[in-house]
LORO-457888 format. One record per residue (C-alpha): residue in one letter; residue number from 1; x, y, z. Coordinates in steps of 0.1 Angstrom, whole numbers. Layout:
<nodes>
["a", NUM, [X, Y, Z]] ...
</nodes>
This chain:
<nodes>
["m", 1, [374, 995, 1165]] ["k", 2, [404, 988, 1187]] ["t", 3, [424, 1016, 1201]] ["r", 4, [462, 1019, 1196]] ["k", 5, [469, 1008, 1231]] ["e", 6, [448, 977, 1227]] ["i", 7, [465, 968, 1194]] ["n", 8, [501, 974, 1206]] ["g", 9, [497, 963, 1242]] ["n", 10, [511, 979, 1272]] ["k", 11, [549, 984, 1266]] ["l", 12, [556, 997, 1301]] ["l", 13, [545, 967, 1321]] ["l", 14, [554, 930, 1316]] ["n", 15, [527, 911, 1298]] ["l", 16, [529, 882, 1324]] ["p", 17, [501, 866, 1344]] ["p", 18, [502, 875, 1381]] ["h", 19, [514, 840, 1392]] ["l", 20, [544, 842, 1370]] ["i", 21, [553, 876, 1384]] ["v", 22, [550, 863, 1419]] ["k", 23, [572, 833, 1409]] ["l", 24, [598, 856, 1394]] ["v", 25, [599, 879, 1425]] ["l", 26, [602, 849, 1448]] ["w", 27, [630, 835, 1427]] ["v", 28, [649, 868, 1427]] ["a", 29, [644, 870, 1465]] ["l", 30, [658, 835, 1470]] ["a", 31, [688, 844, 1448]] ["v", 32, [694, 876, 1467]] ["f", 33, [691, 858, 1501]] ["g", 34, [716, 831, 1490]] ["l", 35, [739, 859, 1477]] ["f", 36, [739, 878, 1510]] ["v", 37, [741, 848, 1533]] ["w", 38, [766, 826, 1515]] ["g", 39, [781, 850, 1489]] ["g", 40, [789, 843, 1453]] ["s", 41, [772, 857, 1422]] ["f", 42, [736, 867, 1418]] ["w", 43, [734, 850, 1384]] ["m", 44, [750, 818, 1397]] ["w", 45, [724, 817, 1424]] ["f", 46, [696, 824, 1399]] ["f", 47, [709, 796, 1376]] ["g", 48, [716, 772, 1405]] ["l", 49, [680, 776, 1417]] ["w", 50, [667, 769, 1382]] ["m", 51, [689, 738, 1380]] ["a", 52, [677, 726, 1414]] ["k", 53, [641, 732, 1403]] ["c", 54, [647, 711, 1372]] ["v", 55, [663, 682, 1391]] ["i", 56, [636, 682, 1419]] ["g", 57, [609, 683, 1393]] ["a", 58, [624, 654, 1374]] ["v", 59, [627, 633, 1406]] ["i", 60, [591, 640, 1415]] ["r", 61, [579, 631, 1380]] ["f", 62, [600, 599, 1381]] ["i", 63, [585, 589, 1415]] ["l", 64, [550, 596, 1404]] ["g", 65, [556, 576, 1372]] ["c", 66, [568, 547, 1393]] ["m", 67, [538, 549, 1416]] ["i", 68, [514, 550, 1387]] ["m", 69, [531, 520, 1371]] ["l", 70, [530, 500, 1403]] ["i", 71, [494, 508, 1410]] ["s", 72, [483, 500, 1375]] ["s", 73, [503, 467, 1375]] ["a", 74, [487, 458, 1408]] ["v", 75, [452, 465, 1394]] ["m", 76, [459, 445, 1363]] ["l", 77, [472, 416, 1384]] ["w", 78, [441, 418, 1407]] ["l", 79, [419, 418, 1376]] ["f", 80, [436, 388, 1361]] ["v", 81, [435, 368, 1393]] ["w", 82, [398, 378, 1398]] ["l", 83, [390, 368, 1362]] ["l", 84, [408, 334, 1365]] ["n", 85, [390, 328, 1398]] ["y", 86, [357, 337, 1383]] ["l", 87, [362, 314, 1353]] ["i", 88, [374, 284, 1374]] ["h", 89, [346, 284, 1399]] 
</nodes>
């Protein structure tokens, strides 16, 4: 039989994995650093960091996709040339 605390969970602490808590703390620290060094609003720094993360992630995904496409095209071309060479000789 589960206890009441096991059923309802811990309401006092965030139910987040440790790596997400570390990510959130780092994000808040970067926003506070930007706020104190360059000024502005904490929430604008928080939102700006989120937007920068999205853009950087999209650029990295695009570059990785291009690299995978180029490598797979090169392998297919090599296989085609090897197969033609094998069939001709």
